[in-house]
C-alpha positions in Angstrom: 58.5 8.5 87.4 57.9 9.5 83.8 61.4 8.5 82.9 60.9 5.0 84.4 57.6 4.6 82.5 59.3 5.5 79.2 62.1 3.0 79.9 59.7 0.3 80.7 57.6 0.9 77.6 60.8 1.0 75.4 61.9 -2.4 76.8 58.5 -3.9 76.0 58.8 -2.7 72.4 62.3 -4.1 72.1 61.2 -7.4 73.5 58.4 -7.6 71.0 60.8 -6.9 68.1 63.2 -9.6 69.3 60.6 -12.3 69.9 58.2 -11.6 67.0 57.2 -15.0 65.5 58.7 -15.6 62.1 61.6 -13.3 62.6 64.1 -16.2 62.3 64.3 -19.0 59.9 62.5 -22.2 60.7 62.6 -25.9 59.6 59.4 -27.7 59.2 59.5 -31.5 58.8 56.9 -33.4 56.8 55.2 -35.5 58.2 56.9 -35.0 61.5 55.7 -31.4 62.1 53.0 -31.1 59.5 51.0 -33.9 58.1 51.0 -32.6 54.5 53.3 -30.5 52.4 50.6 -27.8 51.8 50.0 -27.5 55.6 53.7 -27.0 56.0 53.7 -24.3 53.4 50.8 -22.6 55.2 52.7 -22.8 58.5 56.0 -21.4 57.0 56.9 -17.8 57.3 58.2 -15.6 54.5 61.9 -15.5 55.5 63.8 -16.8 52.5 65.8 -19.2 54.7 62.7 -21.0 56.0 62.9 -24.6 54.9 60.4 -27.5 54.6 62.1 -30.9 54.6 60.0 -33.8 53.3 60.7 -37.5 54.2 60.7 -40.1 51.4 57.3 -41.3 50.4 54.4 -40.4 48.1 52.2 -37.4 49.0 48.9 -37.2 47.2 48.2 -33.5 47.1 48.3 -30.4 45.0 50.5 -27.6 46.5 50.6 -23.9 46.1 53.7 -21.9 47.3 51.4 -19.0 48.4 54.1 -16.4 47.4 56.4 -17.6 50.1 60.2 -17.3 49.7 60.9 -20.7 51.2 62.8 -23.9 50.3 60.8 -27.1 49.8 63.2 -30.0 49.5 63.2 -33.8 49.9 65.2 -35.1 52.8 67.1 -37.6 50.6 67.7 -35.3 47.7 66.6 -38.2 45.4 63.4 -37.5 43.3 63.0 -41.2 42.8 61.8 -41.8 46.4 60.0 -38.5 47.2 56.9 -38.1 45.0 54.2 -35.4 44.9 51.2 -37.1 43.2 48.5 -34.7 42.0 45.8 -37.5 42.3 44.7 -36.9 38.7 43.4 -33.4 39.5 44.7 -29.9 38.5 48.3 -28.8 38.6 50.5 -30.6 41.1 52.6 -27.5 41.9 51.4 -23.9 41.5 53.3 -20.6 41.6 51.0 -17.8 40.5 51.5 -15.1 43.1 54.8 -13.6 41.9 57.2 -16.1 43.5 60.8 -15.4 42.6 64.1 -17.3 42.7 64.0 -17.5 46.5 61.1 -19.9 46.2 62.9 -23.3 45.8 61.6 -26.7 44.9 64.3 -29.4 45.1 64.4 -33.1 44.9 60.9 -34.4 43.9 59.1 -36.3 41.3 56.0 -34.4 40.2 53.4 -36.6 38.7 49.8 -37.4 38.0 48.6 -33.8 37.5 45.6 -33.6 35.2 42.5 -31.6 34.2 44.5 -28.4 34.4 44.2 -25.8 31.7 48.0 -25.4 31.6 50.9 -27.0 33.4 49.6 -30.3 34.7 52.9 -30.8 36.5 53.8 -27.3 37.4 52.0 -24.0 36.7 54.0 -20.8 36.9 52.2 -17.6 36.1 54.3 -14.4 36.3 56.6 -16.3 38.7 60.1 -17.5 38.4 60.8 -20.1 41.2 64.0 -22.1 41.3 63.4 -25.8 40.4 66.3 -28.1 40.8 66.9 -31.9 40.8 63.2 -32.6 40.0 61.5 -34.9 37.6 58.1 -34.0 36.0 56.5 -37.0 34.5 53.1 -38.3 33.6 51.2 -35.0 33.8 48.8 -33.5 31.4 48.1 -31.4 29.3 51.8 -30.6 29.7 54.5 -31.0 32.3 55.3 -27.4 33.0 54.3 -23.9 31.9 56.6 -21.1 32.7 59.1 -18.7 31.1 62.2 -20.4 32.6 64.9 -22.7 31.4 62.8 -25.8 31.4 61.5 -28.0 28.5 58.3 -29.8 27.8 59.7 -32.9 26.1 60.1 -36.7 26.7 63.4 -37.0 28.7 64.1 -40.6 27.4 65.0 -42.2 30.7 66.6 -45.6 30.5 63.6 -47.3 32.3 61.2 -44.9 34.0 59.2 -47.5 35.9 61.8 -50.3 36.2 61.4 -54.0 35.9 58.4 -54.0 38.2 56.6 -51.5 35.8 55.7 -49.2 38.7 57.0 -45.7 38.7 58.4 -44.3 41.9 60.0 -47.5 43.2 63.6 -48.3 43.9 64.2 -50.2 40.6 63.4 -47.2 38.4 66.4 -46.2 36.2 66.2 -42.5 35.6 69.5 -42.2 33.8 69.4 -40.5 30.5 69.6 -42.4 27.2 71.5 -41.2 24.2 69.4 -38.6 22.4 67.7 -37.3 25.5 66.9 -33.6 25.1 68.0 -33.1 28.7 71.6 -33.7 27.9 73.6 -30.4 28.0 70.3 -28.6 28.5 70.7 -27.4 32.1 71.7 -24.1 33.6 75.3 -24.0 34.9 74.5 -21.0 37.1 72.0 -23.0 39.3 74.5 -25.7 40.1 75.9 -24.8 43.5 79.7 -24.2 43.8 81.5 -27.4 44.9 78.9 -29.8 43.6 80.8 -31.8 41.0 78.9 -35.1 40.9 75.3 -36.2 40.4 73.3 -38.5 42.7 75.2 -41.6 41.4 78.6 -39.9 42.0 79.2 -39.4 38.3 80.9 -36.2 37.2 78.8 -33.2 36.2 79.5 -31.1 33.2 80.3 -34.0 30.8 79.9 -32.8 27.2 77.2 -35.0 25.7 76.4 -35.8 22.1 73.5 -33.3 21.4 74.1 -29.6 20.7 74.5 -27.4 23.8 71.0 -26.0 24.5 71.4 -25.0 28.1 72.7 -21.8 29.8 76.4 -21.1 30.5 79.8 -21.8 29.1 80.2 -25.4 27.8 80.5 -28.1 29.0 76.9 -27.7 30.2 75.2 -29.6 33.1 72.4 -31.9 32.1 68.9 -31.4 33.3 67.8 -33.8 36.1 69.5 -35.6 39.0 71.8 -37.8 36.8 74.4 -36.7 34.3 74.7 -38.5 31.0 78.1 -40.3 31.1 80.8 -40.4 28.5 79.7 -44.0 27.6 76.2 -44.7 26.3 73.6 -45.3 28.9 71.5 -47.8 27.0 68.5 -49.9 27.9 67.9 -53.4 26.7 64.9 -53.5 24.4 62.5 -56.4 24.4 61.3 -55.6 20.9 63.3 -55.1 17.7 63.5 -51.3 16.9 62.3 -50.2 20.4 65.1 -47.7 20.9 63.8 -46.1 24.1 62.6 -49.4 25.6 59.1 -48.2 26.3 57.6 -51.5 25.1 56.3 -50.2 21.8 57.9 -49.3 18.4 56.8 -45.8 17.6 57.7 -42.5 15.9 59.8 -41.6 18.9 62.1 -44.6 18.2 62.4 -43.5 14.5 63.3 -40.0 15.6 66.1 -41.4 17.9 67.4 -43.6 15.1 67.5 -40.7 12.7 69.1 -38.3 15.2 71.9 -40.8 16.0 72.3 -42.8 12.9 76.0 -42.3 12.7 76.8 -42.4 16.4 79.3 -45.0 17.4 77.3 -45.9 20.5 73.9 -46.3 18.7 73.4 -50.1 18.7 70.2 -51.4 17.1 69.0 -54.8 18.1 
């Protein structure tokens, strides 16, 4: 009898181990399974293969990864159609609990963070998450604060809000202009093996005009979802001297002109 009781108790322990919630990876869909991204993060376990997949759209919220080793990615992979909008309050994305490279943010536009002390777009404190294929834009006091291979600089997109002057819509042109600090500034080690093209199908690892400032052996991948091509990706200015086509002639235009004065592809209207 004692032997049977021991066997029964052992089987119960084994069953508990096998069916413990969170022991296997899960996929949480937003908004299908969770109404908000933050709710999905709260529901996710800590297995590094847990994944949150976010449908295209604009999500007005501030998110915190809560030290979870999970992947948060857009369903389309295109940051132009999946936007996390901070609503003008605090950092849009926060990692301040020791998140490491197993915490992944992939395929979003991060925008409208404000009133934060540091990192209006993304605030990383003693954390080193993996951020790929993302655009941080229109955040204050700065786009990102961390110790990783990111930059806080104007990316010089061709036309960030498109002909309709509304960021986050389908007509936005997020290709890089000549002179963008994002050219040859990425990290070759974070580009997955076998991925040889950007979202437009253009080849990755094209050696652009600026000096190589990224990580790896040249040619270096560009930062962002789109690789700067061998031909100049140039906008059409509406004002004389408006090199970056932002609708004003400013010191930024003068800086671009000075940087690429002798470039064959620098055409001044």
